[in-house]
C-alpha positions in Angstrom: -10.8 -60.5 40.5 -13.7 -60.4 38.0 -13.2 -62.6 34.9 -13.7 -59.6 32.6 -10.9 -57.7 34.4 -8.7 -60.7 34.1 -9.5 -61.1 30.5 -8.7 -57.4 29.8 -5.4 -57.8 31.6 -4.4 -60.8 29.6 -5.4 -59.1 26.4 -3.1 -56.2 27.4 -0.3 -58.7 28.1 0.0 -57.6 31.7 2.5 -59.8 33.5 0.5 -62.1 35.8 0.9 -65.4 37.6 -2.2 -67.6 37.2 -2.0 -70.2 39.9 -4.4 -73.1 39.4 -4.8 -75.1 42.7 -7.5 -77.6 41.5 -7.0 -81.4 41.7 -5.2 -83.1 38.9 -8.3 -84.5 37.2 -9.9 -81.1 37.0 -6.7 -79.6 35.6 -6.6 -82.2 32.9 -10.1 -81.4 31.8 -9.4 -77.7 31.1 -7.1 -75.0 32.2 -6.2 -71.3 31.7 -3.4 -71.0 29.1 0.0 -70.3 30.7 -1.2 -71.0 34.2 0.9 -72.6 36.9 -0.5 -75.6 38.7 -0.2 -77.1 42.2 -2.5 -79.8 43.5 -3.4 -77.9 46.6 -7.2 -77.7 46.6 -8.1 -80.4 49.2 -5.2 -79.4 51.5 -6.1 -75.7 51.4 -9.8 -76.5 52.0 -8.7 -78.4 55.1 -6.5 -75.5 56.3 -3.2 -77.0 55.2 -1.1 -74.5 53.3 2.1 -76.5 53.0 1.6 -77.1 49.2 1.7 -73.3 48.7 4.7 -72.9 50.9 6.8 -75.0 48.6 6.0 -72.8 45.5 8.7 -70.7 44.0 6.5 -67.9 42.5 8.0 -65.1 40.4 8.9 -62.0 42.4 7.0 -58.8 41.8 4.2 -60.2 39.7 0.5 -60.2 40.9 -0.9 -63.7 41.5 -4.4 -64.7 40.6 -5.5 -68.0 42.3 -8.0 -70.2 40.5 -10.2 -73.1 41.7 -13.4 -74.5 40.4 -16.0 -72.1 41.8 -13.8 -69.4 43.4 -14.2 -70.2 47.1 -11.2 -72.2 48.1 -9.0 -70.0 46.0 -10.0 -67.1 48.3 -8.4 -68.9 51.2 -5.2 -69.5 49.1 -5.1 -65.9 48.0 -5.5 -64.7 51.6 -2.6 -66.9 52.7 -0.4 -65.6 50.0 -1.3 -62.0 50.9 -0.3 -62.8 54.4 3.1 -63.8 53.1 3.5 -60.3 51.5 2.4 -61.2 47.9 0.0 -59.3 45.7 -2.6 -62.1 45.4 -6.2 -62.2 44.4 -8.8 -64.9 43.7 -10.6 -65.3 40.4 -14.3 -64.6 41.2 -16.4 -67.6 40.2 -13.3 -69.7 39.4 -13.2 -71.9 36.3 -17.0 -71.8 36.1 -16.7 -68.0 35.4 -13.7 -68.5 33.2 -15.9 -70.5 30.7 -17.1 -67.1 29.4 -13.5 -65.7 28.8 -12.7 -64.9 25.2 -10.1 -63.5 22.9 -9.7 -62.7 19.2 -7.6 -63.7 16.2 -7.8 -62.1 12.7 -7.5 -64.0 9.5 -7.4 -61.8 6.3 -8.4 -63.6 3.1 -8.3 -62.9 -0.6 -10.5 -60.2 -2.2 -10.7 -58.1 1.0 -12.7 -60.7 2.9 -11.8 -60.7 6.6 -12.5 -63.4 9.3 -12.4 -62.6 13.0 -12.1 -65.8 15.1 -13.9 -65.2 18.4 -12.4 -67.7 20.8 -14.3 -68.6 23.9 -11.1 -69.9 25.4 -12.6 -70.9 28.7 -14.9 -73.4 26.9 -13.0 -74.1 23.6 -15.9 -72.8 21.5 -15.0 -70.9 18.3 -17.3 -68.5 16.6 -16.7 -66.2 13.7 -17.4 -62.8 12.2 -16.9 -62.9 8.5 -16.8 -59.5 6.7 -16.7 -58.0 3.3 -17.2 -54.4 2.2 -18.4 -53.3 5.6 -21.0 -56.1 6.1 -20.6 -59.1 8.3 -22.2 -62.4 9.3 -21.7 -64.0 12.7 -21.3 -67.8 12.7 -22.1 -70.0 15.8 -22.1 -67.2 18.4 -21.3 -68.7 21.9 -20.8 -65.5 23.8 -23.0 -62.6 24.9 -24.5 -60.6 22.0 -22.7 -57.5 23.1 -19.4 -59.1 22.5 -20.1 -59.5 18.7 -21.8 -56.1 18.5 -18.7 -54.4 20.1 -16.2 -56.3 18.0 -18.1 -55.4 14.8 -18.5 -51.7 15.9 -14.7 -51.5 16.6 -14.1 -52.6 13.0 -16.9 -50.4 11.5 -18.8 -53.5 10.4 -22.6 -53.9 10.1 -23.9 -57.3 11.1 -26.4 -58.4 8.5 -27.1 -61.9 9.6 -26.4 -64.7 12.1 -25.9 -68.4 11.2 -25.4 -71.7 13.0 -23.8 -74.7 11.5 -26.1 -77.0 13.5 -28.1 -77.3 16.7 -25.4 -77.3 19.4 -25.3 -79.7 22.3 -22.3 -78.4 24.4 -23.1 -74.7 24.8 -26.1 -72.4 24.7 -26.5 -70.8 21.3 -26.6 -67.0 21.5 -27.9 -66.8 17.9 -31.6 -66.2 18.7 -30.6 -63.4 21.2 -28.2 -61.7 18.8 -30.6 -62.0 15.8 -33.4 -60.5 17.8 -31.3 -57.7 19.2 -30.0 -56.6 15.8 -33.2 -57.4 13.9 -31.3 -59.5 11.4 -32.0 -63.0 9.9 -31.1 -66.1 11.8 -30.0 -68.8 9.4 -30.0 -72.5 10.2 -29.7 -75.7 8.2 -33.2 -76.9 7.3 -34.5 -79.4 9.9 -37.6 -80.0 12.1 -35.8 -79.8 15.4 -36.1 -76.2 16.4 -39.3 -74.6 17.5 -38.8 -70.9 16.6 -38.7 -69.0 13.3 -35.5 -69.1 11.2 -34.2 -68.8 7.6 -33.7 -72.4 6.4 -30.5 -73.3 4.5 -30.2 -76.1 2.0 -27.3 -77.7 0.3 -25.9 -75.3 -2.4 -27.6 -72.2 -0.9 -25.6 -69.0 -0.4 -25.7 -66.3 2.3 -24.6 -63.0 0.7 -22.7 -60.3 2.7 -20.8 -57.3 1.2 -19.2 -58.6 -2.0 -18.9 -62.2 -0.9 -21.1 -65.1 0.2 -21.1 -68.2 2.4 -21.8 -71.3 0.3 -23.7 -74.0 2.2 -22.4 -77.6 2.0 -24.7 -80.1 3.8 -22.3 -82.3 5.9 -24.5 -84.6 8.1 -22.8 -86.9 10.7 -22.3 -85.0 13.9 -26.0 -84.2 13.6 -28.2 -84.8 10.5 -28.6 -81.1 9.8 -24.8 -80.2 10.3 -23.6 -78.0 7.5 -20.3 -76.4 6.5 -19.9 -72.9 5.1 -17.4 -72.3 2.4 -15.8 -69.0 1.6 -14.2 -69.0 -1.9 -11.8 -66.4 -0.6 -9.9 -69.3 1.0 -11.6 -70.8 4.1 -14.2 -73.3 5.2 -16.1 -73.0 8.5 -16.6 -76.6 9.4 -18.6 -76.3 12.7 -18.5 -79.7 14.5 -17.9 -81.7 11.3 -14.1 -81.4 11.1 -11.7 -80.1 13.7 -7.9 -79.6 13.4 -7.4 -82.6 15.6 -10.5 -84.8 15.1 -14.0 -85.1 13.7 -17.4 -84.6 15.2 -18.9 -87.3 17.4 -22.0 -88.9 15.8 -23.7 -90.2 19.0 -25.3 -87.2 20.8 -29.1 -87.4 20.8 -28.8 -90.5 18.6 -31.5 -93.2 18.7 -30.5 -96.9 19.1 -28.2 -97.9 16.3 -28.3 -94.4 14.8 -24.7 -93.5 15.7 -23.3 -96.0 13.2 -25.6 -94.6 10.5 -24.5 -91.1 11.3 -20.8 -92.2 11.4 -21.2 -93.4 7.8 -22.8 -90.1 6.8 -19.9 -88.3 8.4 -17.4 -90.3 6.4 -19.2 -89.3 3.1 -19.4 -85.7 4.3 -15.7 -85.5 4.9 -15.1 -86.9 1.4 -17.1 -84.0 0.0 -15.0 -81.5 2.0 -11.8 -83.1 0.7 -12.9 -82.1 -2.8 -12.2 -78.5 -1.9 -8.7 -77.0 -2.7 -6.1 -78.4 -0.3 -4.9 -74.9 0.7 -8.4 -74.0 2.0 -8.1 -72.9 5.6 -10.2 -75.0 8.0 -11.9 -72.9 10.6 -13.5 -75.3 13.1 -16.3 -74.8 15.7 -14.1 -75.9 18.6 -10.4 -76.0 19.7 -9.1 -79.1 21.4 -7.1 -77.0 23.9 -7.4 -73.6 25.6 -6.3 -70.9 23.2 -3.8 -68.3 24.5 -4.3 -64.5 24.1 -1.8 -64.6 21.2 -3.9 -63.5 18.2 -2.8 -66.6 16.2 -5.8 -68.1 14.4 -6.7 -71.7 15.2 -6.7 -72.8 11.6 -4.9 -75.1 9.2 -4.9 -76.0 5.5 -7.4 -78.7 4.6 -4.7 -80.8 3.0 -2.6 -80.7 6.2 -5.5 -81.6 8.4 -6.4 -84.6 6.2 -2.8 -85.9 6.2 -2.2 -85.4 9.9 -5.2 -87.3 11.2 -4.8 -91.1 11.1 -8.6 -91.5 11.4 -9.0 -89.8 8.0 -6.7 -92.3 6.3 -9.2 -95.2 6.9 -11.7 -96.7 4.5 -15.4 -96.3 5.5 -15.9 -99.4 7.6 -12.7 -99.0 9.6 -13.5 -95.3 10.0 -16.9 -95.9 11.5 -15.6 -98.7 13.8 -12.8 -96.6 15.1 -15.0 -93.5 15.5 -17.5 -95.4 17.6 -14.8 -97.0 19.7 -13.3 -93.6 20.6 -16.5 -91.8 21.7 -15.5 -89.5 24.6 -17.6 -89.0 27.8 -20.9 -87.2 27.1 -20.9 -83.4 27.6 -22.4 -82.4 31.0 -26.0 -81.2 30.8 -26.2 -81.8 27.1 -29.8 -82.9 27.0 -30.9 -79.7 28.8 -28.7 -77.6 26.5 -30.1 -79.2 23.4 -33.6 -78.7 24.7 -33.0 -75.0 25.2 -31.3 -74.6 21.8 -34.2 -76.3 20.1 -36.7 -74.0 21.9 -34.5 -70.9 21.3 -35.1 -69.7 24.9 -32.7 -68.6 27.6 -32.5 -70.8 30.8 -33.8 -69.8 34.2 -30.8 -71.6 35.7 -27.2 -70.2 35.8 -25.7 -70.6 32.2 -22.1 -70.9 33.4 -23.1 -74.0 35.5 -25.0 -75.5 32.6 -22.0 -75.0 30.3 -19.2 -75.9 32.8 -16.4 -78.0 31.5 -14.5 -78.5 28.3 -16.3 -79.2 25.0 -16.5 -82.9 24.2 -17.7 -82.9 20.6 -14.5 -84.2 18.9 -13.2 -87.7 18.3 -9.5 -87.8 17.4 
C-alpha cells in the first residue's frame, strides 16, 4: 500500500489495523499513531512466523504491516494473507511514512485562521496563516503541492513563505514553494544561506490580508532563530519553544558556543514570556506522532511555562541542565544543513536523508 493511499484512508477514518513489526528500539524512536506492535522483525526475516501466530487481530479489518523500509513487512503480510486475512504491506515502510501528513485548524480572533500542517511521520509542524483570503506559509516541510492544494481548497492565495530559522533535521521546501508560486521567501537576517531571500529583523512585520506576523528575534537554537507573533492570539515559535521542551543549542555550534547559545536561549524565552499568557504556542515540532484527529498541537503560553520544570530555573541552572540533556544528534544533519543553506534539492533520496524522528528539543 502506498503511503498516500494509507494517509487518505486514515484521513477518512477507515477502520484499519496498523501492525508495526519493527524491533523495540526502532518502535521507541517513532511510530504510526494508533498502531499495534509486535517485535517480529528479526524472526520474520529469518522465516519464523511464530510471533505473528500469537496475535489476536481484530476480525474483519484490513491489516497494514509496517517495517523500516517495507521489505520484511511484505513477508509478514503474505503470511497473514495465507491465513485468510486482508493484509498488505506499507510500501517503503517508515522511511516512506516520514512524508505522511494531516491537518488541524485553529481559528483566531479577527477572522485570522491558522492551519497546522502536521508531518506526522517526522514530527515537523508547518503552518498556513490566513486573513481575508491571503495566506503565508511558515516552515514548509512537505512537498509544495500539499500547501498549494490546502490553500486552494480554502480559497486562499499564498502571498509569501517564511522560515523561522535554517533547519537541521529536515529539508526546507521554502525555496521550492516560493519559486513555484513566485512569492517572497522571508528568512531571519543572517549570512548562512547562499540564495536570495527577504531578510527579517527584530520588530519587522510580514503583512497578509488584514493581519501581520510580527518578528521577534529569539536566538539560541540558532543565532538567527526568530518567532512570529500574531496579535490575533498565537505565536509561532519554530524550534525556540515547544510544548514539552526548548530548542537544543548545540547543532553546528563551534567549541564552547553551545553554552553561549544556551544563555541566549534563556533570554529569548524571557522575551516570549512577556507576551499575554493566553497566547497559543504553535511550535515547529511535536514530541510525538500526531493522530489524524484534527486537534491542534498547541497550548497557552502560560501553561507551557508552568508545566516545564526547565523553565522554572534561573539562567545558570537552566544552561547547565540544558547542556546536560542534549539528545543524540539528528541523522544526516550536516548534509541537511548544507542543502538548506544552499537552497538546493538533493540528488540522494530525501526520505533516507530525513529518516527518523526529529531531535531538536530538550525537555
